[in-house]
N, C-alpha and C positions, 0 to 999 in steps of 0.2 A: 423626673421627681418619679420615686418608687411609690407603689400603692400605701405603702406603711409611712413615708412622709406626707405624702397628700391627705391619708387619714388624720395625721396630727396637726397640720395645717388646717384641714377643716373643723377639726374640734377647736383648735385655738380661736379659730375667727367666730365659731357659734359662740363661746365661752365669752369673748369680748362683746359681743353683741348684745349678750344677755347681760353682763356689767353695766353696758352703757344704757340698756332700757331702765335700770334701776335709780339711774341718776336723775336727782329731783331739779328740774327746770326751774330757775327762779321766774317771778313774773314779770310781765312786761313793765311793770311800774318799777320794779328793782333794777332792769335792765338800764330803763331811760336816766334812773336816778345814777347808775352807774357811769355813764355817758356823760351825764351833769359833772360829776366828779372829776372826770377827765378834762373836759374844757376848764374847768376851775384851775387843775393842775398845769395846763399849759400856760395859763396866766391871762386867760380871757373871761370875759363875763356870760355865763350861761342865760342871763336874763335880759341882755341886749337884743334888739330887733333882729338882728340876722341869724342868732344863735338859738333863740328860744323854741324853736321848733325842732333844733337839730337833733336832741337825742330820741325822738319821737322817728324822726327820720333815718337816723343810724341804727335805729332796733330795726326797722323794716328792712333795710339794707342788709343787715348781718342774717336775717331769716332768708334772705334770699341767695345770700353767698354760701351758707351751710345747710341749704334745704337737704343736700345729700344723706345727712342723718336719718331723716325721716324715711328715706327709700331703700328699698330691697332690690340690690342688683342682680341677685340671683333669678328673682322673681319676673325680671323684665326679660330674660333669656328663656323663660320656660315654654314657648310657643315657638314650636319649630316645624319645618315642612320636609317630607321626604319625597316630594313628586319633582327629583332631579335629574331623572333620567343617567343614573349613575353617576353623577359630577363629584369628581373625588379629587380636583385641582384646588391649589391654593385659592382663597377668597381674602382680598385686602380692600380694607377701608382706609385711605390715605387722608392725611392731612387734618384729623379732626380737631379743630381748635376747641380752647376750653380755656377756663380761668379758675383758678385755685388759689389759695392762702396759705401760707407758710407757716406751720405750727410754731416756728421759735420765734416769729417776730409779727405774725399775721398781716403780712402785707402781701399783694399780689404776686402769683406764679403764673404768667401767661405763656402758653405754648401749643402745641399742636402733637397729636398722638396718630401711628401708624399701626393699624390692627390688624392682625392676618390668623387665619386659621386653615387647616385642612379636614375638610368635614369627614365624617365616618357614617354615610348614610342619611345623615339630615342636615338642614342648615336653617339658618335664622333670619331673618328679616335685618336689612343692612342698617336701619336706624336705632333697632336694640343694641348694636355694637357701639354706635355713638351715645346712645343714653347709659350705658355701662361706665364708659369714659366721664360722662358727665356726673354722674351719681357719686363715684368717688373723688372727682375732682371739687365737688362742692362739700367738702368737708376739709378741716385743717389737716395739712398734708405735709410730706416731704417726697421729692420726686421719685425716690427709689422704691418707698412704699406703695405709691399712686401706682407705678409700674407693674409691679407684683401682683397686687391686687386686682387689676383689670386683668392680667393674664390668668390668675389662677383662678379666678370666677368663670372664664369662659371655659376653660379647662373642666372644672368641675361639674358645671352644669350641661355643658353641650357634648362633652367627652369625646372631642373630635381626634384625628391622627397627629394633631400638634397646633399650638398657638404661639404666636410671635408679636410682641408690642414693644415699639420703640417711641419714646419721648422725647422731644426737645422743647425746651423752655427756657424763658429769661427769669431769674428770681430779682424781684423788687429789693430784697434784702441786701442783694450784691450790687444792685444797679443804682439806687437812690439812698444808700446808706453805706456804712463799712468802706469797704475798699472801693466801692463805686466804679466798678468795672462795667461800663455803659455798654458795650458791644460783646459781652460775654453769654452764652447759654448752655446750657447742661443737657446732656444726652444720656439717656439711659435705656438699658434694653431688657427682656425677658423672655427667653426662647424655651420652650417646652415641647416634649414629644419630637416630632420629625425635624421639628427646627434646630432642635439641640444635637440630635444625634446625625442627621443628614445635613453634611457640609453644601451641597449642591442646594437642597432646598433653602438653607439658610441664605446662602450667597444671593439665590432668586429673589427673594423678599428684600433683602437689604438693597438689592439694585433699582428698587421701585420706590426707595426713599428719595425724595428730593430736598 
């Protein structure tokens, strides 16, 4: 990604963040009322014993499913360390499990992420990489966007020599409805810097994915 493209991408993300912050969230009572409507739409009675507390439970569950909207992935990465004795080889975090939701059907996306970067003087705590995956996963997503958001944020904040992200995930919009392909998963990747420009570096990373 050229500096000009990076700048445009950064401005676009900040614009979206500003626009999202202007969205007025409905009250908890409104959300629970919406779930009651959905229960009636299914043909069931939201006032029966087994469902009377379901709207409140569903609202709490959705708060957990989508807590990423209230978190700043870039801020998570800002604490770095430079006492590395000159370490400048690949850092790879493998198989980070995540649960997200498809923005088209609001059904689960269950997958794993492989995240790598080649540092340029500074490194970040490995748990922070997993947290970046978590922040973006806990939003309504498509996998292609999720993959790019993780890689772009690491590149923008850490400014390493390169970043690579591969995601493998099962989409319940395909396994539990529609075409019902129960054994199908989706694989996406995003390569930046040396991972895009250097074939050997890219292949080394891909060889570490199981």
